[in-house]
C-alpha positions as CSV (number, residue, x, y, z in Angstrom):
1,M,-56.4,15.7,-25.5
2,T,-53.4,17.0,-23.7
3,R,-51.3,15.1,-21.2
4,H,-52.6,17.4,-18.5
5,D,-56.2,16.3,-19.3
6,R,-55.2,12.6,-19.2
7,V,-53.4,13.0,-15.8
8,W,-56.4,14.9,-14.4
9,R,-58.8,12.2,-15.6
10,D,-56.6,9.5,-14.0
11,R,-56.5,11.4,-10.7
12,A,-60.3,11.8,-10.8
13,W,-60.7,8.0,-11.2
14,R,-58.2,7.4,-8.3
15,A,-60.0,9.9,-6.1
16,M,-63.3,8.3,-6.9
17,G,-61.8,5.0,-5.8
18,A,-60.6,6.6,-2.5
19,L,-64.0,8.0,-1.8
20,L,-65.7,4.6,-2.6
21,C,-63.3,2.7,-0.4
22,G,-63.3,5.2,2.5
23,G,-67.1,5.6,2.3
24,S,-67.8,1.9,2.3
25,C,-65.4,1.2,5.1
26,A,-66.9,4.0,7.2
27,A,-70.4,2.7,6.5
28,A,-69.4,-0.9,7.4
29,M,-67.7,0.3,10.6
30,G,-70.9,2.3,11.5
31,L,-73.0,-0.8,11.2
32,G,-70.6,-2.8,13.4
33,E,-70.7,-6.5,13.2
34,A,-74.1,-6.6,11.6
35,P,-74.6,-8.8,8.5
36,L,-75.7,-5.7,6.7
37,A,-72.0,-4.7,6.5
38,I,-71.2,-7.5,4.1
39,P,-72.3,-5.8,0.9
40,F,-69.8,-3.0,1.6
41,F,-66.9,-5.3,1.3
42,P,-67.0,-5.6,-2.5
43,L,-67.4,-1.8,-2.8
44,A,-64.3,-1.4,-0.7
45,L,-62.4,-3.8,-3.0
46,L,-63.6,-1.9,-6.0
47,G,-62.4,1.3,-4.5
48,L,-59.0,-0.3,-3.9
49,V,-58.8,-1.4,-7.5
50,L,-59.7,2.1,-8.7
51,M,-57.1,3.7,-6.4
52,T,-54.5,1.4,-7.7
53,H,-55.2,1.4,-11.5
54,G,-57.1,4.6,-12.1
55,K,-58.7,5.1,-15.5
56,R,-57.3,1.8,-16.8
57,V,-60.2,0.2,-15.0
58,A,-62.6,2.2,-17.1
59,T,-60.8,1.2,-20.3
60,A,-61.0,-2.5,-19.3
61,L,-64.7,-2.3,-18.4
62,R,-65.5,-0.5,-21.7
63,A,-63.6,-3.1,-23.7
64,E,-65.3,-5.9,-21.9
65,R,-68.8,-4.3,-22.3
66,R,-68.3,-4.0,-26.0
67,G,-67.7,-7.7,-26.3
68,H,-64.0,-7.8,-26.9
69,G,-62.8,-11.3,-26.4
70,H,-59.2,-10.1,-26.1
71,T,-59.5,-7.4,-23.5
72,A,-55.8,-7.4,-22.7
73,D,-55.0,-7.0,-26.4
74,V,-57.3,-4.0,-26.7
75,I,-55.8,-2.3,-23.6
76,H,-52.3,-2.9,-25.0
77,A,-53.2,-1.4,-28.3
78,E,-54.7,1.6,-26.5
79,R,-51.4,2.1,-24.7
80,I,-49.4,1.8,-27.9
81,R,-51.6,4.4,-29.6
82,R,-51.3,6.7,-26.6
83,H,-47.5,6.3,-26.6
84,R,-47.4,7.1,-30.3
85,R,-49.5,10.3,-29.8
86,R,-47.1,11.3,-27.0
87,L,-44.1,11.0,-29.4
88,D,-45.8,13.3,-32.0
C-alpha cells in the first residue's frame, strides 16, 4: 500500500466524520428543541472524533473488537510497523 493510498483512506475517514457531524447537527436543528434531537448528540460527537483522528479510530475499534486487552499497545505496534515500512 502506497503512502498516497493511506492518505486517501485517512481523508475518507475524516470526510465521513464531517458528514456524520454535519448531518446529525442539521437533523437536530431541524427537530428544534424536541426530545427526539437527543440521539443525534452522540452521532455528532462520533463525527468530531472521526474528523480529529481519522482512520486511527478504525484501528482502535478493530483492535477492541478482536479482544485485545492492550489496545494502546496494538495501536503503537501498528504505527511502528508503518514507520518501518516507510523507511524501506
